[in-house]
N, C-alpha and C positions, 0 to 999 in steps of 0.2 A: 365387350360392348355390346347392348341389346340390339337384336337384328330383327327385321321385319320380314317375314315370309308370307307367301299366300298359303292360306289352310282353305280346305273346302267349307263353303257356305252351307246353303241349303243342299239335300240330297238330291241326286240327280233323278231320280225317280219323280219326286216334286217338282224338278225342272221340266223335266220331259212333259209331264202331264197338263201344266200350266202352259208349256208352249203349244199346245193343241189349239188354245185360241187364237194367236196370232198368226199360227199355220193357217187355219180356216179363215181369219181375216184377208188373208193375202189371195185368197180364191176371190174376194168380191168384184175384183176389177174385171176379171175373166167372165164370172157369171153375169156379171152387168151388162158388159159387151154383146155376150152372146144371146142372153135369155130374157133379160129383162125391158120393158118398154121404156122408151126414151121419154125424156123430159119431164119425169115424177121422182126425183129425189126424195121430197119429204115424204110420198105415200111409199117409198121404198123402204125408209128407216122406218116408218110406222109399222108398215106391214112386216117388217122383220123382227120388230122389238116386243109389240103388243101381244100378239098370238103366242110367242115364246114365253112372254111373262105369266100370262094366265093360265098356262099347263104347267108351267112351275108351280104356280100357287097351288092349283088342285092336286098336283103330286106332293107337295110339301105342306099341305093341310096346317098352316100357321100364318097368322096376321099379326103386323107389329103391335106393340102394346106399349103405352106409355110415351115417351118423349121419343121411340122409334117409330111414329108416325112421321113425325119432322125429319128425322135422319135420313127416313128411307126416301121421302119426297127430295131432299136435298143431294142424296148421291144418284138418286135415280135421275136426276136432272144432270148433273156433272159427269156422269159417266155413260149415260143415253140420250137425256132428252134435249140437251144442249151440244153434246159430242158428236152425235149422229147428224143433225144438220148441218153443222160447223164443218164436217168432213165432206158432205156433198157439194156443200156451197164450195169449199176450198177445191174440190175435185173439178168443179165447173168453170173456174174463174182461174184458178192457175194450171200449168203443166203437172204432169203428174210428178215429174221429176222434184220441181220446186216444193210442191206440196209433201212429200215424202221426207224432204229435208227438213222441213219444219216439224213433222212428226217426229222425226230422230231425234230432236231437241228435248224431247218429253224427259228421258233420264237424267239430263242436266237441271231442268226445271223441279223433277222429283228431289233430286240431291238439296237443292236451294231450300225447298217447302220442309223436307225431312228435318232440318234442324231446329226450328222455331216450333213445329208442331208435333214432332217426335222424339226429339232430343238426340236423333241420328247425326252425326257430325259426318260430312261429307269428306271421305278420304280421297288423297291425292290418287291412288290406285283407279277407285271408279272414274273420278273426275277425267283423268287421263283416258281411258277407254271411252269415256262417253264424248269426249272431242272426237277419237278416232272413228268411232261410229259414225257420229255425223260427217265425217270425211269420207269414209266407207261409201255410204249412202249416196253422198253427192257424187262421188266418182261413179257410181253404179247407174243412177237414172237422171243425172242433171245432163241434159242438152245444152248446145251451145247456142248461145243467143235467146235463151227464154225469157221470154216478156213476163212482166209482174205486173199485177193489178192491186192496187192498194185495198180495195175490199176484198180480194183475195188473201192478200197478206194480213189482213186483220183476221179474216176468218181462220188461216191457219195457225195462228199465234193463239186466239182465242181456242181453238179445238185442242192445241198443245197444252194450253194452261188447265183448260176444263177436265182432260184426261189425267192430268199429272197432280191438279187438286183432289180430284174424286179418288186415285188411288191413296194418296197420303191420309185424307179423311177416313177412309175405308180400313187402312191400317190403324189409325188413332183410335177410331169409335168400338173396333173389334166387331165381333159377327155372331149375334145373340142367339141364333139359329144355325140349322145346319147350310151348307151351301146353296141346296135345292131351294128351300123358301126364300132364303135371303136372294138369290138371283131373281127369282119371281118378285119380290118387292121390287128392286130396283128397277127391273124390265118393264115392270107394269105401270111404274110412276113415269119411267120415260117416255112409254108409249102414249100415256095419256096427255102429256105435254105436247107431243108431235103432232096428235090427230088435228087440234085444232090449227095448228100451224099450217098443215097440209090442206086441210078445208079453205084455209084462207087463201094461199097462194097457188094451190092447184085446182081446187073445185073437186067434183067428185071423184072418187077412186077410179084408177083405169081398168078396162077390160084386161082380163087374164086368159092367155090361150096355155096352151099345154107347156111348151117349154118356160113361160113365164111361171106357172106353178111349180113346174120342177125346182125353176130357180130360186123362186120364195122359199119353197120346201128346205131345199138345201142351205141357204143362208139363215133361216130361220130355226132350224133344228141343230144342223152341226155347228152353224157359224154364230148362232146367238145363244140358244137354248144350251146345249151341252158344253159350247165354249165359255161362257161366261160362269156357268157353275165351278168348271174346272178353273177359271180365272180367279173368281173371288175366294175360291179354297186355297189358291198359290197365294194372293195378295194377303189371306190372313196369317199364312206360315211363314212365307219368306221376308226377307229385309226389304224394305222399300227399295233401296237403292239397288238390289239385285233384280226385282221383279219387274221394275222401269225398263230394264234393257230388253227385255222380251218381246214389246212391239215392233223392235228392228227386225224382227224375224220376217214380217209382213210384207215390206217391199223386196226382201229376199225371194219369198215365194210368188210373189207376184211378178217379178222379173223371170224367175224360171219358168212359170205357166205361160207367161207371153212369149218366151222363145219356142215352148214347147208345143203351144195350142196356136198362138197367133202367129206364128213364124218372126217372132222379132229377135233377131240377131243378136248376140253379146257380145260387145268389141273386147279386145285383150284389156283396155282401161276400166272397162264396167267388169269383166272378171277379178281384178285386183281390188276394186271398190267392193264387190262381194266376198272377197276373202277377209279383207278389212272388217267389214261390218258384222261377219259370223264370228271372227276372232273376238271383237269387242263383246258382244254378245257372251261369249262362253267365258272370258275372262272375267266377265263382271259379276259372274256365279261364285267367285271365290273371295273371301273376304282375309284383307290384310290383317295379320294378328301377330301382336308383339311376342316374339320369343326371344326368352333369355340366352344368352351364350353359354353353353356348357364349360364348366370349370372342372380341372383334376382334382379329387377328393384330397389328395395327398399335401399340395399347397395349401390349400384353404384350412384344413387343421392344422397344418404348423404353423399358419399366420396366427390364426385362431389361438392356438395353444400358448404361442409367444405372448399373447396380449394379458394372459392370466398368469400371476406370480405362481410358481411351482416350489413347494417345501424342498429346502437343501436335502441332498440325500445324506444319509447316515452313512459312516465307514462300514466299509466291508471287510470287516476282520473277523468275523464269525459270530456267533450267538452271543458271546461274553460280552464284545463292544457292543451290541444292541442292548443288553440287557444291563450296564454299566451304571445307570443313572440310579439316584436314590430312589428307592422305593419300588425299583422295577424287578421283577423275578427273572432270572436267567433264561428261563423257557417261557416261550411265549404263550399269552393266553387265547381265548377264544378269538378275540379280535384280530390276531395275528396269525391264525392259522392259515397256511398256504391253500389257495383256492385249488379245487380238483380239475382236471383236465377238462377244457371246455366251457368254464366259467367266465364270467365277465372280465374278471381280473385277467385270466389268461389273454382275452380278445385284446383289453387294452393294452398290453405289452406284445401284440404282435407285430409283423416286420413292416407293416404300412403307415404306422404312425410315426416310425422314427426314435422311438424313446423305449429302451430296453431291448433291442437288436442282440440277438446273441447270447441270451440269459440260457443259462445252462443249469440242469438238474444238480450238477456239483454244488452251486453257489449255496450258500447256508440259507436256512429258513428266514433269517433276519433280513437278506436282500429282498427275497420274496415278500416279506412282509411290508417293506418299504416301498416296492411296486404295486403291492395291493393298495395303499393310503395314497400313492399318487395319481392311481389309474382314474379314480371320479374328477379330479381336478383337468386330468388329460382330456377327458370325454365331455366334460360340460361345455367347452367352447364350440366342439362339433355339432352339438345339438342348436346351440344358437346359431351358429353359421349356416345349416341346413335351413333353419325356419326363414331366415333373411333372404335366402335366394329364391 
């Protein structure tokens, strides 16, 4: 019976490089808490996206062409322009644990969207690990008695949908240029969408001191410019279902940094959730692939050979019996010459197929001639059998 076994999907080097993005995204909470000015989530999103996008455009030196102006705008809004503000609104209106749980739903949303948009059928393997990933994040970050806000929940769901749809459409439309100019297109488009929202909701940009400049520099260069270059490179090369799990690394990093920098203790239950979420990310990088069961060559050849009629063997009584028919010379002609050692006729008469075992050189040439004539019919089913497996 066929068996299903997980086989490696994308290369681990590509997975590690793409994982740099969610690792740096996981530092956002600590950097925001320690360095950035309070009460300016929209400007934080704009200052994180727009400068990085302009730098990537200058380095990449490529602008969209044709229909890619509209595609870059759509992808920029989904991945940056809508996702960043919804992310900050969620963080302000919901406890961090609840927000992280809604973010962990992204792999499941990607699995559902990938079927109609990419033709990637969701597998039970990744769906199972997607559910376990949500459970792991919930155990790790959910606080008892967490209050829920309807606008916050809507913003969290919208952020998960925006990120998932942006990932799937990025995969569907491909990447017409290198990852640097491509990231520049999307970051610039998203930043240009966020700036008017920041002006309307928060007024002028906040004054920046030394720690704020350092914080924005880290988030803009490492957490946005380099992170999104590697992220969009991975999205273009990895299956959508596999890359969708990598954002689960963000709450893992945030939890570790919270314990190391902000002295936030990790309980045993949180430790279990951490392990489950990390295992879900790792296992989702393996692709279940159908692997046919291995069969012994001898039974397959014997069964196939039985299905093909084999001419009856001639009497083994010497060359006279072989040539006793009318018009047959006593001695065999060119078609009945015994094959030399190592020829196909001798291989067909080997011990592995069960026909002709024990053939001795003492047997007359007539017997050998009969073996040569029956060899093609013995070997033909073997070829057909190998093709069907």
